[in-house]
TINU-385449 format. One record per residue: x, y, z of N, C-alpha, C in turn. Coordinates in steps of 0.2 Angstrom, whole numbers, plus 5000, padded with zeros to 4 digits. Example, Ala and Ser with C-alpha at 12.3 -4.5 7.8 and 13.67 -1.06 7.14 Angstrom:
// TINU-385449
506649725039506249785039506649845039506449895035506849955036506450005039
END
This chain:
// TINU-385449
501249085037500849145037501049205033500649235029500849295025500349345025500649405023500249465023500349505016499849545014499949575008499749655009500249695006500149765006500349794999500249854998500549894992501149924995501649924991502349954993502250024994501750064990501650134991501150154986501050214985500650244980500850314978500450344973500550404970500150454974500550514977500250564980500350634977500150684980500250754977501050764977501450734982502150744982502550694978502150654974502450604970502350534974502750484972502750414975502850424982502450394986502550394994502550324996503050305000503150245003503550245010503350205015503650205021504150145021504350115015504750065015505550075017505750135016506350155018506550145026505950155030506050145037506150065038505850025034505949955035506749935034506949965029507649955027508149975032507950025035508450055040508450025047507949975048507949945055508549895056508649895063509249855065509149775063509649745061509549675059509249655053509149705048508749695042509349705036509349655032509749655026509349665020509449705015509049715010509449705003509149664999509349654992508949704987509249744984508949794980509049774972508449754969508449734962508449794958508949794953508949844948508849814941508449844937508349824930507649844927507649854921507049884918506449834918505849854915505249814914505449754911505149694913505149634910505849594911506249624916506849584918506849534923506149524925506049464930506149484937506049544939506149564946505549534950504949534948504349514952504349434952504549404946504549334946505149304951505649344952506249324956505949324964505649374965505349384972504849334974504349324969503849274970504149204971504649184968504949124969505349114976505649174978505949174984505449164990504849204989504349204994504049134995503949104989503649034989504148984992504848994991505348954994505248955002505149015005505149015012504449025015503949005011503249015013503148975020503348915020503248865026503648875032504148915031504648925037504648995039504349045036504449115038503749155038503749205041503149255041503349295035502949285029503149325023502649385023502949445021502549495019502649515012502149515008502249535001501949605000502349644996502149714994502049714987501449734984501349734977501349804974501349804968501349874964500649894963500449964965499849984964499649994956500150004952500050014945499949944942500149894945500049824943499949774949499349764951499349734958499549654957499649634951499849564950500649554951500949614951501649614951501949634958502449594960502749614967503249664966503249714971503749764972504249744977504049704982504549684988504249624991504749594995504549534999504949545005504649535011505049535018504949465021505549445023505649375026505749395033505249395038505349425044505749385049505749325048506149275053506849285051507049285045507749295043507949375043507549415043507749485043507949505036507649485031507849495024507349535020507549585017507049615012507349605005506849595000507049604993506549654990506849704987506449754984506649784977506149794973506249824967506449894968507049914966507349984967507350024961506950014957506850054951506250104951506250154947505750204947505050174947504550204950504550264954504850264961504950204963505250194970505950174970506350224969507050214968507450204975507750144976508050134982508850124981509250144985509950134984510350124990510850084990511150064997511450125001511250125007511550175012512250145015512150085017512750045019512949985015513249995009513349945004513649885007513449825005513749765007513549735014513549785019513449765026512749765028512349815024511549815026511149815019511449835014511149825007511549805002511249774997511649744991511249754985511549774980511249784973511249724969510749704966510749644962510549674955510949674950510849704944510649644939509949654937509749604932509849624925510049694924510149714918510749684914511149644918511749614915511549554911510849534912510649474909510249484902510249544900509949554894510449564888510249544882510649544876510449614873510949664873510849724870510849724863511149674860511049674852510349654850509949624855509249614853508749674854509049724858508649784860508749844856509449844853509649904850509249914843509049864840508649874833507949904835507749904841507049924843507149994847507650024847507850084851507250134850507050154844506550204844505850184847505750124845505050094848505050094856505650074859505650064866505650134869505950184866505950254868505250284868504950264862504250294861503750264866503750204867503250174872503450194879504050194881504250224888504050294889504150334884503850404885503150404885502750364882502050364882501850334889502150284891501950264898502050314903502650354903502750404908502250464907502050474901501450524900500850504903500650444902500050414905500050414913500650404916500650404923500650474926500950524922500850594924500050614924499750584919499050594918498650564924498850504926498550474932498650514938499250544939499450584945499050644945498950674939498550744939497850734942497550674939496850664942496850634949497450604951497450584958497550644963497950694960497950754964497250794965496950794959496250824959495750784964495850724963495450684968495550694975496250694976496450704983496150774986496150824982495950894984495250894985494850854981494050854983493950814989494250754990494250714996494450755002494950795001495250835007494650885009494350915004493850965005493250925009493050865007492550825011492750815018493450795018493650775025493650835030493950895027493950955032493250975034492850975029492150995030491750955035491850885034491550835039491850835046492550855046492950855052492650915057492450965054492151025057491451005060491150955058490450935060490450885065490950855068490950805072490750825079490350785082490150795089490650765094491150805095491750775099491550745106491050775109490850745116490550675115490150665110489850605109490350555107490850575102491350525100491750505106492050555110492450535115492150485120491550495122491150455126491150375123491050375117491050315113491750285113492250325112492950295112493150265119492950305124493050275131492750205132492150195130491850135131492250075126492450105120492750055116493450035119493850075122494450055125494350005130493850015134493749965140493549895137493149895132492949835129493449795125493849835121494349805117495049795118495249845123496049845124496149825131496549765132496849745138497249805141497449805147497849855150498549855148498849795146499549795144499649745139499949775133500149725128500849695129501049655124501649615124502149645120501949705116502449735112502849795115503049835110503449895112503149965111502449955109502150015107502350045100502549995096502850015089502250035084502350085080501850105075502150095068501850055064502150045057501650065053501850095047501450125042501450075036500850045034500850005028500250015024500350015017499750035012499349975011498749975014498249915013497849925007497649985005497250005000497550054995497350044989497650094984497250094978497350154974496950164968497350124962497050074959497350034954496950034947497149994943496749984936496149954937496049914943495449884944494949924949495149984950494750024955495150034961494750054966495050054973495149984976495749964977495849894979496149884986495849844990496049824997496249754997496849735000497049665001496649635007496049605005495649565010495949505013496449475010496849425012497149435019497449495019497749525026497249535031496649555029496149575034495849505037495849455032495449395034495849355040496449375041496849335046496649365053496249425053496049455060495349425062495349405068494749375071494149425072494349485075493849535077493949595072493449605068493449665063492849715064493049775064492549825064492549865058491949875055491949915049491649985050492150035049491950105050491650135044490950135044490650165038490550235039490950265034490950345034491050365027490550395024490650425017491150475016491250515022491650575021492250575025492550515027493150505029493450525036493150585039493450615044493450575051492850555052492650515058493050445059493150415053493450355053494250365054494450415051495150435053495350445060494850485063494950505070494950435075494450395073494450335077495050295076495250285070495950245069496450275073496550345073497050385076497050375084496450385086496350375094496450305096496250255093496350185096497050175095497350195090498050175089498550205094498350275096498750305101498650275108498050255109497850215116498150145116498150115111498450045110499250055111499550105108500250115109500450125116500050175119500150185126500150125131499750075129499650015133500149965131500649975126501149935124500949885119500449895115500349855109500649885103500949845098501149865092500549875087500549925083500049935078500249945071499849935067499949945059499449995057499650055055499150105053499250115045498650115042498650115035498450185032498850225029498750285026498250285021497850345020497350345015497650385009497750345003498050374997497650444995496950434995496550494992496450554997496850545003496950605007497650615008498050605002498750625002499150585007498950525009499250495015499450535021498950585022499050625028498550605034498050555032497550535036497550455036497250425041497250355041496550325039496650265035496050235033495850165037496450135039496350065042496850065048496650025053497050015059497049935060497649905061497749835063498149825069497849785074498249775080498349695080498949675077499049605077498949565083499249585088499249545095498549525097498049575096497349565098496949535092497249525086496849505080496249555079496449615080495949665080496049715074495549725070495549765064495049815063495149875062494649935060494749955053494249935049494349945042493749995040494050055036493550105034493150075028492550095027492150085021491850155019492150175013491950245011491650245004491550305002491250314995491750294990492350284991492850264986493050194987493150164993493350094993492750044993492150074995491550024996491649964999492049965004492349895007491749865011491649805011491149765014491449705017491249685023491449615026490949595030490649535028490049505031490249485038490849465040491049445047491249505051491049565049491349625053490749655057490849685062490449725066490349795063489849815060489749875057489549935061490049985061489950045065489750105060489150125060488850185056489050245060489550285057489850345060489450405059488950405055488550465054488250485061488150445066487850465072488350515076488950515074489450555077489550625074489150635069489150705066488550745069488650805070488150845073487650855067487050845068486550845063486450905060486350965064486251025061486851055057487451035060488051055056488151025049488050955049488150915043487550935038486950955041486450975036486651035032486951085036487151145033487651135027488051075028488551065023488351005017487750995018487450935014487550945006487451005004487451014997488151014994488651044998489351034997489650964997489450925002489650855002489350814996488750834994488450794989488850804982488950874981489350894975490050854975490350854981490950824981490950754979490450714982490350644980490250634973489950674969489850664962490550674959490850724961491550744958492050684959492050664965492450604967492350544963491750534962491550474957491850484950491750544948492050554941492750554940493050584945493850594945494150524946493850484951494150414952494150374946493550374942493550344936494050364931494250424931494850444927495450424929495550414935496150394938496250314936495750274937495750204935495950194928495550244924495650234916496350254914496650304917497350324916497850264918497750234924498150184926498150124922497550104919497450054915497850064908497750124906498050134899498850134900499150164906499850154907500050084908499650044911499849974912499849934905499349954900499449924894500049944890500250004891500850024887501449994891501449984897502049954901502049884899501549854897501549784895501949774888501849834884502249834878502949844879503149884884503849894885504149824887503749784892504049724894504249674889503749674883503849624878504549634875504849694874505449704871506049664875505949684882506549654887506449584888505849554888505749484890506049444884506049474878506349434872507049434872507349484876508049494876508449464882507949444887508249414893508449344893509049334897509249264898508949234905508349204905508049194911508349124914508749094910509049034913509549054918509949114916510449144921510149174927509549204926509149234932508949174936508749114934508549064938509149044942509649034939510249024943510449074948510349134947510449184952509949184957509349164956508849154961509049104966509349044963509548984967510049014972510549054969511149074973510849124979510349164977510149204982509749174988509349114986509049074991509549044996510049014993510648984997510949035001511049094999511349145003510949165009510249175007509749195013509749145018509749075016509749025021510349025026510849045024511449055028511449105033511049155032511049215036510749195043
END
């Protein structure tokens, strides 16, 4: 069994990820990969994940700037994490050797092959950084407009009607007591990418009962996820809450309750998520009609702005990815991948002994 998430995403405060909490958990050992673009970090993790696919619960974490590239792999049975520890998600050992270990892939490149291209490498690296900064600026602007729609719609919710619905939902979906510890995990299921707003449907497909929270303006879907999570945790169920990138990761977009095979997935004006096998909940009925009508013009203007800004975010990420591919070419040509294959074999053997 395997799951897919993003390692994190860019927010107003910079790159945001909850991965540090996983590294800090008892019984977890982390291999931190260091090395530049094109040094084989993702390929190494893909091979390790494939090696343990049939014997472990594998969780793969992908890069939002390049959804085909792995940023981390978690082997839950062995209690082992392998993570890319380079920018923008820089990780370093807190307890070297006993809980974390650095794997330096930079030792396998031939500097003599890189030095003749010094100016070109510096040029494309700086260009990539500039494009990512552009993507961040548009992401911040997008977050601000989405936040305005969120706060506006939040003030229009008919709380009495929603609370009555939630009470009925608890009785229908949540048994009195779960078999977990009431643990809350944060994982990034959706992110803004070069391909648009992307959600890992493979992870959701493993859930038998899916509810689609149809909410153009975000607020009601967030409250439902938050309330169900709180009630599930109170009853002893472990939950996975998925933060919303375009709301600066301060609100929740999706909720997963693995023990019950229960998933609540938001469908918004940004992710346009659809699932034919889901029960659709149109959340417009929980907004006070008079209140939401008074805000209609403002929300409509925000939707148009959100569409334009999100296109700029996707375009900037695509451009940055194209330049990143140029950087990779220099390092790929300078790498000794035979030695990396040998290192991967050694890591697999080491993990099997744990």
